[in-house]
C-alpha positions as CSV (number, residue, x, y, z in Angstrom):
1,X,46.9,172.2,62.5
2,X,45.6,174.8,65.0
3,X,47.4,176.1,67.6
4,X,46.6,178.8,70.4
5,X,48.3,182.0,69.8
6,X,49.2,184.3,73.0
7,X,48.6,188.3,72.2
8,X,49.3,191.2,74.1
9,X,47.2,192.5,76.6
10,X,43.8,193.7,75.2
11,X,45.6,192.9,71.5
12,X,43.1,189.9,70.7
13,X,41.1,192.4,68.0
14,X,43.9,194.0,66.4
15,X,45.8,190.5,66.1
16,X,42.6,189.4,64.5
17,X,42.6,192.3,61.8
18,X,46.2,191.6,60.8
19,X,45.3,187.8,60.3
20,X,42.5,189.0,58.3
21,X,44.9,191.1,56.3
22,X,47.1,188.0,55.4
23,X,44.2,185.6,54.6
24,X,45.1,183.2,57.7
25,X,42.2,181.4,59.3
26,X,41.5,182.0,63.1
27,X,38.9,182.4,65.8
28,X,38.5,184.8,68.3
29,X,35.7,183.6,70.5
30,X,33.7,186.5,72.1
31,X,30.9,187.2,74.9
32,X,28.6,190.0,74.4
33,X,28.4,191.9,77.5
34,X,26.9,195.0,78.7
35,X,28.0,197.9,80.7
36,X,26.3,200.9,82.1
37,X,27.4,204.8,80.6
38,X,25.5,207.3,82.5
39,X,22.7,205.1,83.5
40,X,22.2,203.6,79.9
41,X,22.6,199.9,79.5
42,X,25.3,199.3,76.2
43,X,26.4,196.0,74.7
44,X,29.8,195.3,73.3
45,X,31.9,192.4,72.8
46,X,35.0,191.1,74.8
47,X,37.2,188.0,74.3
48,X,36.1,185.0,75.8
49,X,39.9,184.1,76.2
50,X,41.4,186.9,76.9
51,X,44.8,187.0,75.1
52,X,44.5,183.6,73.3
53,X,43.8,183.1,69.6
54,X,43.0,179.6,67.6
55,X,45.1,180.1,64.6
56,X,45.3,177.7,61.8
57,X,49.0,176.9,61.1
58,X,51.5,175.6,58.7
59,X,54.3,174.1,60.5
60,X,57.0,176.2,58.9
61,X,55.0,179.5,59.7
62,X,54.7,180.0,63.1
63,X,57.7,181.7,63.9
64,X,57.2,183.9,60.9
65,X,54.1,185.0,62.1
66,X,55.2,186.6,65.0
67,X,57.0,189.0,62.9
68,X,53.9,189.8,61.0
69,X,51.6,189.9,63.3
70,X,53.0,192.6,66.1
71,X,50.3,192.1,68.7
72,X,51.1,188.1,68.9
73,X,54.1,187.4,71.5
74,X,54.3,183.7,71.6
75,X,52.3,180.3,71.5
76,X,51.3,177.8,73.9
77,X,54.1,175.6,73.7
78,X,55.8,172.1,74.3
79,X,59.0,171.5,76.5
80,X,61.0,171.8,72.9
81,X,59.5,175.2,72.1
82,X,57.2,173.7,69.3
83,X,53.7,175.0,69.3
84,X,51.0,172.7,70.7
85,X,48.3,171.6,68.1
86,X,44.9,171.8,69.4
87,X,42.7,169.0,69.4
88,X,40.1,169.1,66.6
89,X,37.3,168.0,68.9
90,X,37.9,170.8,71.2
91,X,37.7,173.4,68.7
92,X,34.5,171.9,66.8
93,X,33.0,172.0,70.2
94,X,33.2,175.9,70.7
95,X,32.6,176.4,67.2
96,X,29.2,174.3,67.4
97,X,28.3,176.4,71.0
98,X,28.9,179.6,69.2
99,X,26.7,181.8,67.4
100,X,27.8,183.8,64.1
101,X,30.8,185.8,64.6
102,X,32.3,183.0,67.1
103,X,30.0,184.8,70.0
104,X,29.8,182.4,73.0
105,X,26.8,182.3,75.2
106,X,27.3,182.5,79.0
107,X,26.8,179.6,81.3
108,X,23.0,180.0,82.3
109,X,23.2,176.4,84.3
110,X,23.4,178.2,87.6
111,X,19.8,179.8,89.0
112,X,20.2,183.5,89.7
113,X,20.1,184.7,92.9
114,X,17.9,187.4,92.4
115,X,15.0,188.5,89.9
116,X,14.1,191.8,88.4
117,X,12.3,193.7,91.3
118,X,13.7,192.2,94.2
119,X,14.5,194.4,97.3
120,X,18.3,194.2,97.9
121,X,20.8,196.2,100.3
122,X,24.4,196.4,99.9
123,X,26.6,193.9,102.2
124,X,27.8,195.9,105.5
125,X,31.7,196.4,104.9
126,X,31.1,195.6,100.9
127,X,31.7,199.1,99.9
128,X,31.1,202.9,100.5
129,X,27.5,202.2,99.9
130,X,27.3,199.4,102.1
131,X,23.7,199.4,104.2
132,X,22.1,201.0,101.1
133,X,19.2,199.8,99.9
134,X,17.9,199.2,96.1
135,X,16.0,197.3,93.6
136,X,17.5,194.4,91.6
137,X,17.4,195.0,87.5
138,X,19.7,192.5,85.6
139,X,23.0,191.1,84.9
140,X,25.6,193.3,83.2
141,X,28.2,190.4,82.8
142,X,29.4,187.9,84.9
143,X,30.0,188.9,88.6
144,X,28.5,192.3,87.8
145,X,24.7,193.6,88.2
146,X,22.8,196.4,87.9
147,X,20.6,198.0,90.6
148,X,18.1,201.0,91.4
149,X,19.3,203.0,94.2
150,X,18.0,206.5,95.3
151,X,19.9,209.4,94.8
152,X,19.0,213.1,95.0
153,X,15.9,212.0,95.6
154,X,15.2,209.7,92.3
155,X,16.3,206.2,91.5
156,X,19.2,205.9,89.4
157,X,21.1,202.6,87.8
158,X,24.3,201.4,89.3
159,X,26.7,198.7,88.3
160,X,27.5,197.1,91.5
161,X,29.8,193.6,92.1
162,X,27.1,190.9,92.6
163,X,28.8,189.7,95.7
164,X,28.1,192.7,97.6
165,X,24.6,192.7,97.7
166,X,22.2,190.5,99.9
167,X,18.3,190.2,100.2
168,X,16.5,193.0,102.0
169,X,14.6,191.7,105.1
170,X,12.8,194.4,106.9
171,X,12.4,194.2,110.5
172,X,9.3,193.0,112.1
173,X,7.2,195.2,114.5
174,X,6.9,194.0,117.8
175,X,4.1,195.1,119.9
176,X,4.7,197.4,122.8
177,X,3.5,196.3,126.0
178,X,2.2,198.3,128.6
179,X,4.2,199.6,131.2
180,X,4.1,198.2,134.9
181,X,3.0,201.6,136.0
182,X,-0.4,201.4,134.0
183,X,-0.9,197.8,135.2
184,X,-0.3,199.0,138.5
185,X,-3.2,201.8,138.2
186,X,-5.6,199.4,136.6
187,X,-5.1,196.8,139.4
188,X,-5.6,199.3,142.1
189,X,-8.6,200.8,140.7
190,X,-10.0,197.0,140.3
191,X,-9.2,196.8,144.0
192,X,-11.0,199.5,145.1
193,X,-14.0,198.7,143.0
194,X,-13.9,195.2,144.7
195,X,-13.5,196.8,148.3
196,X,-16.5,198.9,148.1
197,X,-19.0,196.1,146.6
198,X,-18.0,193.9,149.5
199,X,-19.0,196.8,152.0
200,X,-22.2,197.0,150.1
201,X,-23.1,193.6,150.6
202,X,-21.8,193.6,154.1
C-alpha cells in the first residue's frame, strides 16, 4: 500500500535519498521555480507538498522505517495510529500530471494580471518601495514576480510580491484656463473699440 509519510522541515530530499538507498519506492512531487540571484534568473526544484512523501510500504515496515530514515518523523494516521492508505487513484492522477522526475506543473488556469512590458507601480503602503514605478517581466514562482525598477541610474531586476504591484496609470494633463484678469483686459479692449466705432458712426 501507499502511505503519506511526514518529514522534518526541509527534509524531503534527504529522506528521499535514504529511501533510494533502502530500495523503497516513493514519490517526492516537485515544482520547478525560479529565483533571482544578483539579478540573474536561476531555476531549481522545490517540494510540491512540503514535508510529505508518498511511500510504498509493507504493513509491518512502517514503524521500522522511522528508525531507518532519520528525516521521517511520522505518517498521516487513523485514530488507531496506523498509517492511512492513499487511494491508488490519487497517486495515479498525480503521476499522470507530472513530467519526468515527478515534476508537477503550476496551475495555469488563472489568467495573469500582467504581461511582459506592462508599466506597474508598487501599491501605496505595500513596502518600503511603495509608489515606485517599474516594468513587469515574468512570474518567478506563485505569488512572486520579477519587475525592472530604476536604481542608481539604471534598470535592475527586483523580486516582489505580486499582490504589492498595481497597473501604473499616468495622470491626464488638464488644460489651464486663462485667468480672469486676462479675460477682463480682453473685454475692456473690446468694449473700447466698440465705443470708438459708435462715435464715428454718430
